[in-house]
Structures are given as C-alpha cells and as structure tokens.
C-alpha positions, -999 to +999 in steps of 0.1 A: +278-123-837+295-127-806+277-143-774+292-148-739+269-172-714+271-172-679+253-199-661+259-218-628+253-192-601+222-200-569+218-195-534+253-218-517+255-213-481+292-192-463+315-222-471+295-236-498+313-239-539+298-228-567+312-234-605+304-204-629+311-209-664+308-186-695+302-204-730+312-181-762+300-182-793+311-160-825+349-152-813+379-172-813+382-176-781+419-193-784+426-155-795+406-138-764+420-128-725+389-145-708+382-123-672+354-125-647+339-101-626+313-092-604+286-063-592+275-063-556+243-046-554+251-009-544+285-011-563+308-009-589+321-037-612+345-055-605+377-075-613+373-107-601+403-134-620+421-131-651+433-167-673+456-152-703+460-168-740+481-187-730+467-197-697+483-175-670+455-169-638+458-138-620+434-130-586+418-099-574+430-102-536+398-105-519+391-140-536+429-150-544+431-186-524+388-195-533+390-190-564+402-210-595+397-197-629+403-224-663+399-225-705+388-250-720+397-236-762+384-265-773+353-265-756+349-220-766+346-220-726+360-198-692+351-217-658+356-195-616+356-226-590+352-204-566+351-222-532+347-213-491+326-187-497+317-155-485+281-129-477+306-107-493+310-126-524+269-123-533+270-109-568+266-108-604+296-120-623+299-115-656+322-125-678+345-107-704+362-117-735+389-089-747+405-095-779+441-072-771+444-079-808+417-058-823+408-039-786+373-059-787+353-068-749+327-090-750+307-088-727+278-112-709+253-111-696+260-121-656+242-149-635+239-142-599+251-156-564+239-153-531+259-162-508+236-164-473+253-165-436 
C-alpha cells in the first residue's frame, strides 16, 4: 500500500521560511520522480517543483529562486525548503510520486501552508 505523508506546514509571516517533508512507503522510492504541487483556495492544483530520479530539480517560475526541492533516497523522503515566503504561497501542498516504468501516480493528503502579511 502506497503512502505519502506530508509534514512541516504551518503559519508563517511573509518573508519567513518553512521546510516541508514527505515520507514515502510502499514504493521503490528511487524509481519514482517526486513532485510537489499546491492548491490555493478557489484555485486549481498547480505544479511547484520536480526532482528526477537522478536528482535534477525543476521549478515553476513563480517559486524559482525561493524554493528548493531535495530527495533522500535511503530515507524515502523528499523535501521542499521554502524561503522568502509570500502571501500568495498560501496553499495546501501535496507530495506526488510518479513511477515512469508503470505509470503509477500517488498522492499524499497535503499539508497546509499559510503565509500572513
């Protein structure tokens, strides 16, 4: 059974930092491309960042330069370090695992990030 469990969300003032974590189980972690998405109130879910199996990171334009995605394969974990947070970063952040070899797509339950002005 695949499980992705996000943690690290909370309330932070604009300009502050948060580090989100996602712990994975039930998958061969190193076989998965790991992604973070977010969904703000009243908006569609949007892609935030990807880290490939080889460790290459790609970012949405809205967060590039402020957010860093990393992975720790031995710990089956992926992280999202968020700095210089803005009010518009307020959203539920979701961890996603995508396995290219079989197309399996798994999601966590999300963690709330609220940035206050």
